[in-house]
C-alpha positions as CSV (number, residue, x, y, z in Angstrom):
1,S,92.3,79.4,29.4
2,L,94.9,78.9,31.8
3,V,95.3,75.2,31.2
4,G,93.7,73.6,27.3
5,S,90.8,71.7,27.8
6,E,92.6,69.1,25.9
7,M,95.2,68.4,28.1
8,C,92.7,68.4,31.8
9,K,90.7,65.3,29.7
10,E,94.3,63.2,29.5
11,T,96.3,64.5,33.0
12,D,95.4,65.6,36.7
13,I,96.8,68.9,37.2
14,I,99.2,70.4,39.6
15,L,98.4,74.4,40.3
16,L,100.8,76.4,43.0
17,F,99.9,80.0,42.7
18,W,102.2,82.1,44.6
19,D,103.0,85.7,44.8
20,A,105.9,87.9,46.1
21,C,105.3,87.9,49.3
22,S,105.7,83.6,49.5
23,S,108.9,83.9,46.4
24,K,110.6,84.8,49.8
25,D,109.9,81.4,50.8
26,Q,112.0,79.8,48.9
27,N,111.4,76.3,51.1
28,I,107.9,76.6,48.8
29,L,109.5,77.1,45.5
30,S,112.5,74.5,46.2
31,D,109.7,71.8,47.5
32,L,108.1,72.7,44.5
33,Q,110.9,71.8,42.3
34,I,111.1,68.5,44.6
35,L,107.4,67.5,43.9
36,Y,108.1,68.7,40.1
37,D,110.9,65.7,39.9
38,K,109.2,63.4,41.1
39,I,106.3,63.9,38.1
40,K,108.0,65.0,35.7
41,T,108.3,61.6,33.4
42,E,104.3,61.1,34.4
43,K,102.7,61.4,31.8
44,D,99.3,61.5,33.8
45,V,100.1,64.9,36.1
46,S,101.1,68.0,35.5
47,L,102.3,71.0,37.4
48,Y,102.6,74.1,36.9
49,A,103.3,77.4,39.2
50,V,100.9,79.8,38.5
51,Y,102.8,83.7,39.9
52,V,100.2,85.9,40.9
53,W,101.2,89.6,40.2
54,T,99.6,93.4,40.9
55,P,99.9,95.7,37.7
56,N,103.3,97.5,39.5
57,E,105.4,94.0,39.0
58,N,107.4,93.5,36.0
59,K,106.4,89.8,36.2
60,L,108.7,87.8,33.5
61,A,111.8,89.6,36.0
62,I,110.2,87.9,39.0
63,I,109.3,84.8,37.5
64,D,113.3,85.2,35.6
65,E,114.6,85.3,38.8
66,I,113.9,82.0,40.4
67,S,116.3,79.0,39.3
68,H,113.8,76.6,38.9
69,S,112.7,74.1,36.4
70,F,109.2,73.9,36.9
71,P,107.0,75.1,34.2
72,C,105.9,78.9,35.1
73,L,102.6,80.7,34.1
74,Y,101.2,84.0,35.3
75,T,98.1,85.5,36.0
76,A,96.7,88.8,37.4
77,R,95.6,89.2,41.1
78,N,91.8,89.7,40.8
79,G,91.9,88.4,37.4
80,Y,89.6,86.2,35.7
81,T,91.6,82.9,36.5
82,T,92.1,83.9,40.2
83,T,88.4,84.5,40.6
84,I,87.2,81.8,38.7
85,L,88.9,79.0,41.1
86,G,88.3,81.2,44.0
87,V,92.1,81.6,45.1
88,T,92.7,84.5,47.4
89,K,95.6,83.6,49.9
90,Y,99.1,82.6,48.5
91,P,100.5,80.6,48.0
92,T,97.8,78.1,47.2
93,M,97.7,74.6,45.9
94,L,95.0,73.8,43.5
95,I,94.7,70.1,41.8
96,L,92.4,69.4,39.1
97,N,91.2,66.1,38.6
98,K,90.7,64.5,34.5
99,K,87.4,65.3,34.6
100,S,88.6,69.3,35.3
101,E,87.1,69.0,39.1
102,I,88.9,70.3,42.0
103,I,89.7,67.6,44.6
104,Y,92.7,69.5,45.9
105,N,92.0,73.4,47.5
106,G,94.8,74.6,50.1
107,K,98.1,75.2,51.2
108,F,100.9,73.6,49.9
109,T,102.2,69.9,49.6
110,L,104.4,67.7,48.9
111,N,101.7,64.7,49.7
112,A,100.1,66.1,46.6
113,L,100.0,62.4,44.8
114,S,98.4,61.5,47.6
115,C,95.7,63.5,46.1
116,I,95.1,62.3,42.5
117,K,96.0,58.1,43.3
């Protein structure tokens, strides 16, 4: 699974799905860094940037190009993860609560913590 089920029981999870086109908007990645810096010491909230790649892309090279400290994962466009979560546009932010329920599905927001608390 994208994020381990045991981890889901202990934390709320913020996922930002992004692709090569949205990575050109450096504000999104910079703002994600700001959000990550706010929550990185909290034990009950985790944040992941999820790069959505297509078969002709070198996903690891693209992830390595960004100079941010937030954790990055990757998944295939139209793959299992994006399909099961219903992610079709990028960037898309999902917030899952400790019960693995999606409590936010929409545009990136720096106010993501208000959805959790």
